[in-house]
Backbone as JSON Lines, residues from 0, in Angstrom:
{"i":0,"aa":"M","n":[-14.91,-0.04,-11.38],"ca":[-15.34,-1.41,-11.97],"c":[-15.19,-2.21,-10.99]}
{"i":1,"aa":"L","n":[-16.23,-2.71,-10.28],"ca":[-16.24,-3.66,-9.13],"c":[-15.0,-4.76,-8.9]}
{"i":2,"aa":"V","n":[-15.66,-5.33,-10.29],"ca":[-14.91,-7.01,-10.41],"c":[-13.55,-6.78,-11.03]}
{"i":3,"aa":"M","n":[-13.15,-7.43,-9.61],"ca":[-11.49,-7.46,-10.29],"c":[-11.21,-8.96,-9.73]}
{"i":4,"aa":"T","n":[-10.46,-9.73,-10.27],"ca":[-9.71,-11.18,-10.16],"c":[-8.51,-11.02,-10.2]}
{"i":5,"aa":"V","n":[-7.97,-12.16,-9.47],"ca":[-6.39,-12.21,-9.36],"c":[-5.68,-12.53,-10.76]}
{"i":6,"aa":"A","n":[-6.57,-13.0,-11.8],"ca":[-6.0,-12.66,-13.06],"c":[-6.14,-11.49,-13.66]}
{"i":7,"aa":"D","n":[-7.02,-10.41,-13.32],"ca":[-7.13,-9.58,-13.75],"c":[-5.84,-8.72,-13.39]}
{"i":8,"aa":"A","n":[-5.58,-8.63,-12.18],"ca":[-4.49,-8.23,-11.56],"c":[-2.81,-8.76,-12.14]}
{"i":9,"aa":"D","n":[-2.93,-9.91,-12.56],"ca":[-1.84,-10.79,-13.18],"c":[-1.39,-9.8,-14.31]}
{"i":10,"aa":"G","n":[-2.36,-9.37,-15.31],"ca":[-2.09,-8.82,-16.58],"c":[-1.99,-7.25,-16.09]}
{"i":11,"aa":"M","n":[-1.57,-6.48,-15.04],"ca":[-1.41,-5.47,-14.58],"c":[0.08,-5.43,-13.99]}
{"i":12,"aa":"T","n":[0.77,-4.15,-14.14],"ca":[1.79,-3.83,-13.17],"c":[1.12,-3.56,-11.86]}
{"i":13,"aa":"G","n":[2.08,-3.3,-11.01],"ca":[1.86,-2.87,-9.75],"c":[1.11,-1.46,-9.36]}
{"i":14,"aa":"E","n":[1.91,-0.36,-10.38],"ca":[1.45,0.91,-10.23],"c":[0.07,0.91,-11.13]}
{"i":15,"aa":"Q","n":[-0.54,0.03,-11.92],"ca":[-1.55,0.02,-12.8],"c":[-2.8,-0.53,-11.58]}
{"i":16,"aa":"L","n":[-2.14,-1.36,-10.89],"ca":[-3.37,-1.71,-9.67],"c":[-3.64,-1.22,-8.87]}
{"i":17,"aa":"A","n":[-2.69,-0.12,-8.19],"ca":[-2.77,0.9,-7.24],"c":[-3.61,1.77,-8.16]}
{"i":18,"aa":"E","n":[-3.73,2.25,-9.13],"ca":[-4.26,3.11,-9.65],"c":[-5.95,2.67,-10.1]}
{"i":19,"aa":"R","n":[-6.22,1.59,-10.27],"ca":[-7.26,0.89,-10.33],"c":[-7.96,0.88,-8.92]}
{"i":20,"aa":"L","n":[-7.14,0.87,-7.66],"ca":[-7.7,1.31,-6.49],"c":[-8.14,2.72,-5.83]}
{"i":21,"aa":"L","n":[-7.62,3.62,-6.64],"ca":[-7.67,4.87,-6.34],"c":[-8.66,5.63,-7.19]}
{"i":22,"aa":"H","n":[-9.02,5.34,-7.72],"ca":[-10.32,5.89,-8.88],"c":[-11.82,6.74,-7.56]}
{"i":23,"aa":"G","n":[-11.63,7.65,-8.11],"ca":[-12.17,8.42,-7.07],"c":[-11.99,8.78,-5.5]}
{"i":24,"aa":"V","n":[-10.34,8.71,-5.22],"ca":[-9.76,9.23,-3.75],"c":[-9.03,10.2,-4.11]}
{"i":25,"aa":"D","n":[-9.5,11.23,-3.54],"ca":[-8.79,12.39,-3.37],"c":[-8.09,12.91,-2.33]}
{"i":26,"aa":"S","n":[-7.82,11.99,-0.99],"ca":[-7.21,12.0,-0.15],"c":[-5.47,11.77,-0.24]}
{"i":27,"aa":"E","n":[-4.38,12.58,-0.17],"ca":[-3.26,12.69,-0.78],"c":[-2.64,10.98,0.37]}
{"i":28,"aa":"P","n":[-2.92,11.16,1.31],"ca":[-2.09,9.88,2.47],"c":[-2.35,8.82,1.63]}
{"i":29,"aa":"T","n":[-3.87,8.64,1.26],"ca":[-4.54,7.66,0.37],"c":[-3.77,6.98,-0.63]}
{"i":30,"aa":"R","n":[-3.9,8.01,-1.47],"ca":[-3.06,7.93,-2.75],"c":[-1.41,7.87,-2.58]}
{"i":31,"aa":"A","n":[-0.83,8.25,-1.4],"ca":[0.58,7.71,-1.75],"c":[0.8,6.26,-0.85]}
{"i":32,"aa":"A","n":[-0.34,6.18,0.16],"ca":[-0.32,4.77,0.8],"c":[-0.21,3.81,-0.32]}
{"i":33,"aa":"A","n":[-1.75,3.97,-1.08],"ca":[-1.7,3.01,-2.51],"c":[-0.59,2.84,-3.3]}
{"i":34,"aa":"R","n":[-0.18,3.86,-4.11],"ca":[0.85,3.99,-4.78],"c":[2.42,3.48,-4.42]}
{"i":35,"aa":"L","n":[2.26,3.19,-2.89],"ca":[4.01,2.5,-2.23],"c":[3.55,1.44,-2.27]}
{"i":36,"aa":"L","n":[2.36,0.54,-2.14],"ca":[2.2,-0.68,-2.24],"c":[2.55,-1.03,-3.58]}
{"i":37,"aa":"G","n":[1.57,-0.09,-4.33],"ca":[2.01,-0.61,-6.11],"c":[3.22,-0.88,-6.7]}
{"i":38,"aa":"A","n":[4.12,0.22,-6.29],"ca":[5.13,0.48,-6.47],"c":[6.48,-0.99,-5.99]}
{"i":39,"aa":"H","n":[6.44,-1.28,-4.88],"ca":[6.8,-1.76,-3.67],"c":[6.71,-3.62,-4.39]}
{"i":40,"aa":"R","n":[7.83,-4.06,-5.11],"ca":[7.96,-5.14,-5.75],"c":[6.58,-5.66,-6.63]}
{"i":41,"aa":"N","n":[6.35,-4.8,-7.29],"ca":[5.17,-5.18,-8.63],"c":[4.03,-4.88,-7.96]}
{"i":42,"aa":"G","n":[3.81,-4.42,-6.48],"ca":[2.42,-4.93,-5.81],"c":[2.32,-5.77,-5.02]}
{"i":43,"aa":"Y","n":[3.49,-6.19,-4.62],"ca":[3.07,-7.25,-3.59],"c":[2.07,-7.59,-2.75]}
{"i":44,"aa":"W","n":[1.48,-6.6,-1.98],"ca":[1.23,-6.56,-0.83],"c":[-0.68,-6.2,-1.66]}
{"i":45,"aa":"L","n":[-0.39,-5.79,-2.69],"ca":[-1.99,-5.44,-3.29],"c":[-2.5,-6.49,-4.01]}
{"i":46,"aa":"R","n":[-1.3,-7.69,-4.42],"ca":[-1.63,-8.51,-4.92],"c":[-2.27,-9.67,-3.85]}
{"i":47,"aa":"R","n":[-1.4,-9.7,-2.96],"ca":[-1.74,-10.26,-2.05],"c":[-2.96,-10.36,-1.31]}
{"i":48,"aa":"F","n":[-3.52,-9.23,-1.17],"ca":[-4.88,-8.66,-0.55],"c":[-5.95,-9.14,-1.65]}
{"i":49,"aa":"L","n":[-5.87,-9.04,-2.88],"ca":[-6.68,-9.77,-3.85],"c":[-6.42,-11.29,-4.23]}
{"i":50,"aa":"K","n":[-5.41,-11.79,-4.02],"ca":[-5.26,-13.57,-4.14],"c":[-5.84,-13.96,-2.82]}
{"i":51,"aa":"D","n":[-5.71,-13.59,-1.68],"ca":[-6.01,-14.13,-0.17],"c":[-6.61,-12.95,0.35]}
{"i":52,"aa":"E","n":[-7.91,-12.34,-0.59],"ca":[-8.96,-11.58,-0.22],"c":[-10.13,-12.21,1.17]}
{"i":53,"aa":"W","n":[-10.73,-13.94,0.83],"ca":[-11.53,-14.32,1.62],"c":[-10.82,-14.49,3.04]}
{"i":54,"aa":"V","n":[-9.33,-14.67,2.94],"ca":[-8.7,-15.36,4.3],"c":[-8.62,-14.22,4.77]}
{"i":55,"aa":"F","n":[-7.92,-13.22,4.59],"ca":[-8.1,-11.65,5.15],"c":[-9.3,-11.44,5.58]}
{"i":56,"aa":"A","n":[-10.56,-11.35,5.21],"ca":[-11.69,-11.2,5.13],"c":[-12.59,-11.88,6.56]}
{"i":57,"aa":"S","n":[-11.69,-13.14,6.58],"ca":[-12.58,-14.34,7.47],"c":[-12.1,-13.72,8.68]}
{"i":58,"aa":"A","n":[-10.58,-13.58,8.71],"ca":[-9.88,-13.24,10.18],"c":[-10.22,-11.28,10.55]}
{"i":59,"aa":"A","n":[-10.69,-10.57,9.84],"ca":[-10.89,-9.13,10.17],"c":[-12.71,-9.26,10.27]}
{"i":60,"aa":"E","n":[-12.93,-7.85,11.0],"ca":[-14.43,-7.8,10.78],"c":[-15.17,-7.48,9.49]}
{"i":61,"aa":"G","n":[-14.22,-6.97,8.74],"ca":[-14.54,-6.68,7.11],"c":[-13.62,-7.32,5.99]}
{"i":62,"aa":"P","n":[-13.93,-7.29,5.06],"ca":[-13.26,-7.13,3.61],"c":[-11.88,-5.86,4.01]}
{"i":63,"aa":"V","n":[-10.85,-6.34,3.47],"ca":[-9.7,-5.4,3.32],"c":[-10.05,-4.81,1.89]}
{"i":64,"aa":"I","n":[-10.42,-5.72,0.93],"ca":[-10.77,-4.8,-0.34],"c":[-12.02,-4.84,-0.21]}
{"i":65,"aa":"V","n":[-13.06,-3.34,-0.49],"ca":[-14.12,-3.0,-0.29],"c":[-14.79,-3.0,-1.96]}
{"i":66,"aa":"R","n":[-15.89,-3.34,-2.26],"ca":[-16.51,-3.6,-3.41],"c":[-17.86,-3.19,-2.98]}
{"i":67,"aa":"S","n":[-17.63,-2.33,-2.66],"ca":[-19.32,-1.64,-2.67],"c":[-18.98,-0.24,-3.67]}
{"i":68,"aa":"G","n":[-20.27,0.37,-3.61],"ca":[-19.57,1.86,-4.22],"c":[-19.46,1.77,-5.93]}
{"i":69,"aa":"R","n":[-19.04,2.54,-6.6],"ca":[-18.63,3.07,-7.57],"c":[-17.33,1.92,-7.92]}
{"i":70,"aa":"Y","n":[-16.37,2.05,-7.08],"ca":[-14.93,1.24,-7.54],"c":[-14.55,0.75,-6.2]}
{"i":71,"aa":"L","n":[-13.65,-0.1,-6.21],"ca":[-12.77,-1.4,-5.03],"c":[-11.66,-0.25,-4.61]}
{"i":72,"aa":"R","n":[-11.7,-0.29,-3.35],"ca":[-10.94,0.83,-2.43],"c":[-10.28,-0.31,-1.25]}
{"i":73,"aa":"L","n":[-9.1,-0.16,-0.8],"ca":[-8.57,-0.88,0.42],"c":[-9.19,-0.38,1.97]}
{"i":74,"aa":"D","n":[-9.51,-1.0,2.65],"ca":[-10.08,-0.62,3.91],"c":[-8.89,-0.86,4.65]}
{"i":75,"aa":"W","n":[-8.57,0.37,5.02],"ca":[-6.84,0.76,5.65],"c":[-7.53,0.53,7.04]}
{"i":76,"aa":"D","n":[-8.4,0.75,7.3],"ca":[-8.54,0.85,8.92],"c":[-8.86,-0.96,9.31]}
{"i":77,"aa":"E","n":[-9.15,-2.18,8.54],"ca":[-9.0,-3.51,8.81],"c":[-7.9,-4.14,8.65]}
{"i":78,"aa":"I","n":[-7.21,-3.33,7.52],"ca":[-5.68,-3.49,7.5],"c":[-4.99,-3.5,8.9]}
{"i":79,"aa":"A","n":[-5.16,-1.82,9.53],"ca":[-4.52,-1.98,10.38],"c":[-4.74,-2.51,11.3]}
{"i":80,"aa":"L","n":[-6.17,-3.26,11.97],"ca":[-6.7,-3.94,12.89],"c":[-6.29,-5.51,12.96]}
{"i":81,"aa":"L","n":[-5.97,-5.88,11.36],"ca":[-5.14,-7.07,11.35],"c":[-3.78,-7.22,11.77]}
{"i":82,"aa":"M","n":[-3.09,-6.03,11.25],"ca":[-1.69,-6.1,11.31],"c":[-1.54,-5.79,13.51]}
{"i":83,"aa":"Q","n":[-2.24,-5.16,14.08],"ca":[-2.19,-5.2,15.21],"c":[-2.98,-6.3,16.32]}
{"i":84,"aa":"F","n":[-3.84,-7.13,15.87],"ca":[-4.35,-8.02,16.34],"c":[-4.2,-9.43,15.97]}
{"i":85,"aa":"R","n":[-4.03,-9.9,14.4],"ca":[-3.5,-10.91,13.98],"c":[-2.58,-10.54,12.89]}
{"i":86,"aa":"P","n":[-1.31,-10.11,13.62],"ca":[0.12,-10.41,12.85],"c":[0.38,-11.41,12.48]}
{"i":87,"aa":"S","n":[0.01,-12.58,12.63],"ca":[0.66,-13.77,12.06],"c":[-0.19,-13.63,10.42]}
{"i":88,"aa":"M","n":[-1.44,-13.26,10.38],"ca":[-1.76,-13.05,8.94],"c":[-0.78,-12.5,7.77]}
{"i":89,"aa":"F","n":[0.4,-11.72,8.44],"ca":[1.15,-10.95,7.38],"c":[2.27,-11.99,7.45]}
{"i":90,"aa":"K","n":[2.81,-13.08,7.24],"ca":[3.54,-13.75,6.72],"c":[4.2,-13.16,5.71]}
{"i":91,"aa":"A","n":[6.02,-12.53,5.96],"ca":[6.45,-12.03,5.09],"c":[7.86,-11.54,5.41]}
{"i":92,"aa":"S","n":[8.92,-10.87,4.71],"ca":[10.04,-10.28,4.67],"c":[9.86,-9.42,5.62]}
{"i":93,"aa":"S","n":[11.12,-9.37,6.32],"ca":[11.27,-7.85,7.19],"c":[10.88,-6.62,6.09]}
{"i":94,"aa":"S","n":[11.49,-6.64,5.41],"ca":[11.27,-5.39,4.37],"c":[9.64,-5.37,3.9]}
{"i":95,"aa":"E","n":[9.38,-6.45,3.63],"ca":[8.0,-6.36,3.13],"c":[6.8,-5.76,3.82]}
{"i":96,"aa":"L","n":[7.22,-6.36,5.47],"ca":[6.28,-5.78,6.51],"c":[6.38,-4.49,6.58]}
{"i":97,"aa":"A","n":[7.91,-3.93,6.6],"ca":[8.32,-2.24,6.61],"c":[6.83,-1.64,6.02]}
{"i":98,"aa":"V","n":[7.39,-2.22,4.36],"ca":[6.9,-1.29,3.71],"c":[5.42,-1.19,3.99]}
{"i":99,"aa":"L","n":[4.59,-2.4,4.28],"ca":[2.92,-2.16,4.83],"c":[3.03,-1.31,5.69]}
{"i":100,"aa":"Q","n":[3.6,-1.65,6.53],"ca":[3.48,-0.9,7.87],"c":[3.77,0.86,7.78]}
{"i":101,"aa":"V","n":[4.48,1.34,6.84],"ca":[4.65,2.78,6.24],"c":[3.22,2.98,5.91]}
{"i":102,"aa":"A","n":[3.15,2.05,4.89],"ca":[1.83,2.41,3.95],"c":[0.25,2.77,5.12]}
{"i":103,"aa":"V","n":[0.21,1.69,6.04],"ca":[-0.71,2.07,6.73],"c":[-0.36,3.45,7.61]}
{"i":104,"aa":"S","n":[1.05,3.65,8.32],"ca":[1.15,4.83,9.01],"c":[1.1,5.98,8.41]}
{"i":105,"aa":"L","n":[1.03,6.1,6.9],"ca":[0.64,7.02,6.22],"c":[-0.84,7.67,6.2]}
{"i":106,"aa":"M","n":[-1.74,6.23,6.35],"ca":[-2.92,6.55,6.92],"c":[-3.65,6.71,8.09]}
{"i":107,"aa":"S","n":[-2.12,7.03,9.21],"ca":[-2.76,7.27,10.6],"c":[-3.49,6.24,11.47]}
{"i":108,"aa":"R","n":[-3.33,4.99,10.77],"ca":[-3.55,3.99,11.32],"c":[-3.11,3.25,12.4]}
{"i":109,"aa":"C","n":[-1.46,3.22,12.16],"ca":[-0.85,2.54,13.09],"c":[0.58,3.56,13.21]}
{"i":110,"aa":"P","n":[1.18,3.53,14.21],"ca":[2.7,4.27,14.48],"c":[3.36,2.92,13.82]}
{"i":111,"aa":"V","n":[4.67,3.63,13.75],"ca":[5.79,3.13,12.82],"c":[7.08,3.4,13.46]}
{"i":112,"aa":"Q","n":[7.77,2.96,13.72],"ca":[9.25,2.87,14.2],"c":[10.52,3.43,12.95]}
{"i":113,"aa":"L","n":[10.62,4.18,13.11],"ca":[11.58,4.65,11.4],"c":[12.77,3.95,11.34]}
{"i":114,"aa":"G","n":[13.37,3.95,12.78],"ca":[14.7,3.46,13.16],"c":[14.78,1.71,12.27]}
{"i":115,"aa":"D","n":[13.26,1.12,12.92],"ca":[13.07,-0.49,12.48],"c":[13.27,-0.53,11.02]}
{"i":116,"aa":"V","n":[12.29,0.5,10.28],"ca":[12.0,0.73,8.83],"c":[13.29,0.71,8.07]}
{"i":117,"aa":"T","n":[14.21,1.84,8.43],"ca":[15.28,1.88,8.0],"c":[16.25,0.74,7.91]}
{"i":118,"aa":"R","n":[16.39,0.22,9.02],"ca":[17.03,-1.34,8.98],"c":[16.35,-2.48,7.8]}
{"i":119,"aa":"A","n":[15.43,-2.17,8.05],"ca":[14.95,-3.49,7.12],"c":[14.49,-3.41,5.61]}
{"i":120,"aa":"V","n":[14.55,-1.92,5.14],"ca":[14.44,-2.13,3.91],"c":[15.7,-1.79,3.09]}
{"i":121,"aa":"E","n":[15.7,-2.09,1.8],"ca":[16.73,-1.75,0.73],"c":[16.87,-0.66,0.05]}
{"i":122,"aa":"D","n":[17.97,-0.03,-0.27],"ca":[17.69,1.44,-0.69],"c":[16.52,1.97,-1.71]}
{"i":123,"aa":"K","n":[16.16,0.89,-2.76],"ca":[15.35,1.39,-3.37],"c":[13.67,1.31,-2.71]}
{"i":124,"aa":"E","n":[13.61,0.3,-1.6],"ca":[12.55,0.92,-0.76],"c":[12.48,1.71,-0.22]}
{"i":125,"aa":"F","n":[13.65,2.22,0.32],"ca":[13.68,3.28,1.22],"c":[13.14,4.16,0.4]}
{"i":126,"aa":"R","n":[13.5,4.68,-0.64],"ca":[13.3,5.68,-1.86],"c":[12.01,6.12,-1.88]}
{"i":127,"aa":"L","n":[11.28,4.46,-2.02],"ca":[10.08,4.69,-2.15],"c":[9.09,5.18,-1.14]}
{"i":128,"aa":"I","n":[10.0,4.94,0.23],"ca":[9.09,5.62,1.25],"c":[9.08,6.58,1.33]}
{"i":129,"aa":"L","n":[10.28,7.27,0.92],"ca":[10.76,8.67,1.34],"c":[9.59,9.65,-0.17]}
{"i":130,"aa":"R","n":[9.88,8.83,-1.36],"ca":[8.44,9.18,-2.23],"c":[7.0,9.3,-1.41]}
{"i":131,"aa":"A","n":[6.4,8.49,-0.91],"ca":[5.4,8.29,-0.73],"c":[5.0,9.26,0.7]}
{"i":132,"aa":"Q","n":[6.31,9.39,1.55],"ca":[5.83,10.26,2.69],"c":[5.6,11.91,2.17]}
{"i":133,"aa":"E","n":[6.25,12.2,0.95],"ca":[6.41,13.33,0.28],"c":[4.91,13.51,-0.17]}
{"i":134,"aa":"E","n":[4.76,12.57,-1.04],"ca":[3.35,12.67,-1.65],"c":[2.16,12.99,-0.49]}
{"i":135,"aa":"A","n":[2.07,12.24,0.52],"ca":[1.17,12.23,1.58],"c":[0.99,13.56,2.14]}
{"i":136,"aa":"A","n":[2.18,14.25,2.16],"ca":[2.56,15.86,2.81],"c":[2.04,16.72,1.62]}
{"i":137,"aa":"C","n":[2.64,16.61,0.67],"ca":[2.73,17.73,-0.49],"c":[1.76,17.32,-1.79]}
{"i":138,"aa":"G","n":[1.26,16.37,-2.18],"ca":[0.17,15.95,-3.12],"c":[1.5,14.84,-3.83]}
{"i":139,"aa":"D","n":[1.49,14.87,-5.35],"ca":[2.2,14.23,-6.36],"c":[3.65,14.13,-6.03]}
{"i":140,"aa":"A","n":[4.5,13.19,-5.33],"ca":[5.74,13.57,-5.39],"c":[6.54,13.43,-7.07]}
{"i":141,"aa":"P","n":[7.58,14.15,-6.64],"ca":[8.28,14.14,-7.97],"c":[9.09,12.91,-8.43]}
{"i":142,"aa":"T","n":[9.26,12.53,-9.91],"ca":[9.73,11.18,-9.97],"c":[11.49,11.33,-9.5]}
{"i":143,"aa":"D","n":[11.71,9.81,-9.5],"ca":[13.02,9.94,-9.46],"c":[14.21,10.57,-9.75]}
{"i":144,"aa":"E","n":[13.85,10.53,-11.56],"ca":[15.03,11.28,-11.99],"c":[14.63,13.0,-11.89]}
{"i":145,"aa":"A","n":[13.63,13.36,-11.48],"ca":[13.6,14.87,-11.06],"c":[14.37,14.96,-10.07]}
{"i":146,"aa":"T","n":[13.91,14.19,-8.85],"ca":[14.55,14.17,-7.33],"c":[16.28,13.94,-7.86]}
{"i":147,"aa":"E","n":[16.58,13.28,-8.34],"ca":[17.99,13.25,-8.8],"c":[18.64,14.47,-9.42]}
{"i":148,"aa":"Q","n":[17.94,15.43,-9.96],"ca":[18.72,16.45,-11.2],"c":[18.26,17.34,-9.91]}
{"i":149,"aa":"G","n":[17.91,17.44,-8.96],"ca":[17.72,18.73,-7.61],"c":[16.39,19.53,-7.99]}
{"i":150,"aa":"A","n":[15.2,18.87,-8.66],"ca":[14.06,19.18,-8.87],"c":[13.59,19.72,-7.61]}
{"i":151,"aa":"P","n":[12.55,20.49,-7.18],"ca":[12.23,20.92,-5.85],"c":[10.61,19.54,-5.46]}
């Protein structure tokens, strides 16, 4: 479904919002990156991309949320270009920026300094990042409960 408004997003969890952006996506890194953004602070970046969609689009060469084809999707190339050439578009805390940088790096769109990320994020965010890295590399990552119980 191509029509999604900020009001629609307000009625969803961050994880649900991420799943809406993943219809028809088979790439594990894409799924991991979007799920990371959905799980982080109830979809902070996904909601911001929707809320400020036209602001981001006017600063980029194209939209960060693509509304063509059968489904909505994030344009990771546009997000990476904005991060590189228009970093002022991303006013946020250091931990919020670190999570976005990791998500974009999972898509091989920009490098990330892991030491900087580790210092910027809290424990919960760090666990989300680790889960996203595992999912990008191996497919669906285990849940936190399974990881804590020693499941592979």
